[in-house]
ROMITI-242513 format. One record per residue (C-alpha): z, y, x. Coordinates in Angstrom, 1 decimal. Last residue first. Layout:
+--------+--------+--------+
!     zz !     yy !     xx !
+--------+--------+--------+
!      Z !      Y !      X !
...
+--------+--------+--------+
//
This chain:
+--------+--------+--------+
!     zz !     yy !     xx !
+--------+--------+--------+
!    9.8 !    4.9 !   -0.3 !
!   12.3 !    4.3 !   -3.0 !
!   12.6 !    7.1 !   -5.9 !
!   10.4 !    5.7 !   -8.2 !
!    9.4 !    7.5 !  -11.6 !
!    7.7 !    4.9 !  -13.6 !
!   10.3 !    4.8 !  -16.4 !
!    7.6 !    5.8 !  -19.2 !
!    8.9 !    9.0 !  -20.5 !
!   10.5 !   10.0 !  -17.2 !
!    7.7 !    9.4 !  -15.3 !
!    5.6 !   11.6 !  -17.7 !
!    8.1 !   14.5 !  -17.3 !
!    8.1 !   14.2 !  -13.7 !
!    4.3 !   14.2 !  -13.1 !
!    4.0 !   17.1 !  -15.9 !
!    6.4 !   19.1 !  -13.6 !
!    4.6 !   18.2 !  -10.5 !
!    1.2 !   19.4 !  -12.2 !
!    2.7 !   22.6 !  -13.2 !
!    4.2 !   23.2 !   -9.6 !
!    1.1 !   22.1 !   -8.0 !
!   -1.0 !   24.5 !   -9.8 !
!    1.1 !   27.2 !   -9.3 !
!    1.1 !   26.6 !   -5.6 !
!   -2.8 !   26.3 !   -5.5 !
!   -2.9 !   29.8 !   -6.9 !
!   -0.4 !   31.2 !   -4.6 !
!   -2.3 !   29.6 !   -1.7 !
!   -5.6 !   31.0 !   -2.8 !
!   -4.0 !   34.5 !   -3.2 !
!   -2.5 !   34.2 !    0.2 !
!   -5.8 !   33.2 !    1.7 !
!   -7.4 !   36.2 !    0.0 !
!   -4.9 !   38.3 !    1.7 !
!   -5.6 !   36.6 !    5.0 !
!   -9.2 !   37.2 !    4.3 !
!   -8.7 !   41.1 !    3.7 !
!   -6.5 !   41.5 !    6.8 !
!   -9.2 !   39.7 !    8.8 !
!  -11.7 !   41.9 !    7.7 !
!   -9.9 !   44.8 !    8.9 !
!   -9.2 !   43.3 !   12.1 !
!  -12.8 !   42.5 !   13.0 !
!  -12.4 !   42.0 !   16.9 !
!  -14.5 !   38.8 !   17.0 !
!  -11.4 !   36.5 !   17.5 !
!   -9.6 !   38.2 !   14.8 !
!  -12.6 !   37.8 !   12.6 !
!  -12.8 !   34.0 !   13.3 !
!   -9.2 !   33.8 !   12.5 !
!   -9.5 !   35.4 !    9.2 !
!  -12.6 !   33.2 !    8.3 !
!  -10.4 !   30.3 !    9.1 !
!   -7.8 !   31.4 !    6.9 !
!  -10.1 !   32.2 !    4.1 !
!  -11.5 !   28.5 !    4.0 !
!   -8.1 !   27.0 !    4.7 !
!   -7.2 !   26.3 !    1.1 !
!   -9.9 !   25.9 !   -1.2 !
!  -11.1 !   28.4 !   -3.8 !
!  -13.9 !   29.8 !   -1.8 !
!  -15.0 !   26.5 !   -0.9 !
!  -16.2 !   26.2 !   -4.7 !
!  -18.6 !   29.1 !   -4.1 !
!  -20.0 !   27.6 !   -1.0 !
!  -20.7 !   24.5 !   -2.9 !
!  -22.5 !   26.2 !   -5.7 !
!  -24.5 !   28.5 !   -3.4 !
!  -26.0 !   25.6 !   -1.1 !
!  -24.1 !   25.0 !    2.3 !
!  -25.2 !   26.2 !    5.5 !
!  -23.7 !   30.0 !    4.9 !
!  -20.4 !   28.2 !    4.7 !
!  -20.6 !   27.3 !    8.4 !
!  -20.2 !   23.7 !    9.2 !
!  -17.4 !   22.0 !   11.0 !
!  -14.2 !   24.0 !    9.7 !
!  -16.1 !   25.6 !    7.0 !
!  -13.8 !   24.7 !    4.0 !
!  -16.0 !   22.1 !    2.6 !
!  -16.3 !   19.7 !    5.7 !
!  -12.4 !   20.2 !    6.6 !
!  -11.3 !   19.6 !    2.9 !
!  -13.6 !   16.4 !    2.8 !
!  -12.2 !   15.1 !    6.3 !
!   -8.6 !   15.9 !    5.0 !
!   -9.0 !   14.2 !    1.8 !
!  -10.6 !   11.1 !    3.4 !
!   -7.6 !   11.0 !    5.8 !
!   -5.0 !   11.2 !    2.8 !
!   -6.8 !    8.5 !    0.7 !
!   -7.0 !    6.2 !    3.9 !
!   -3.3 !    6.8 !    4.7 !
!   -2.3 !    5.8 !    1.2 !
!   -4.4 !    2.8 !    1.0 !
!   -2.6 !    1.9 !    4.5 !
!    0.7 !    2.5 !    3.0 !
!    0.1 !    0.0 !   -0.1 !
+--------+--------+--------+
//
């Protein structure tokens, strides 16, 4: 069971890295994929780091703010999803505390 979890996590990391522009610039993607990548974590932070290295501190600041907004959105989604997960686990008794 542990190896299945590791596989899922590794696939998720590779997909996230590919879509966020770590390995391929966002400009190389079709417009719909580039649009979706703007709402994924890492994307704006990576652009901010690249802006800092290029000396564009103003652009880096804006990208850092955008990354904070994306992080806040994902945090809200995670809190709502976690609440749903806990409620469902309490209802059907599937919430497991053991590792």
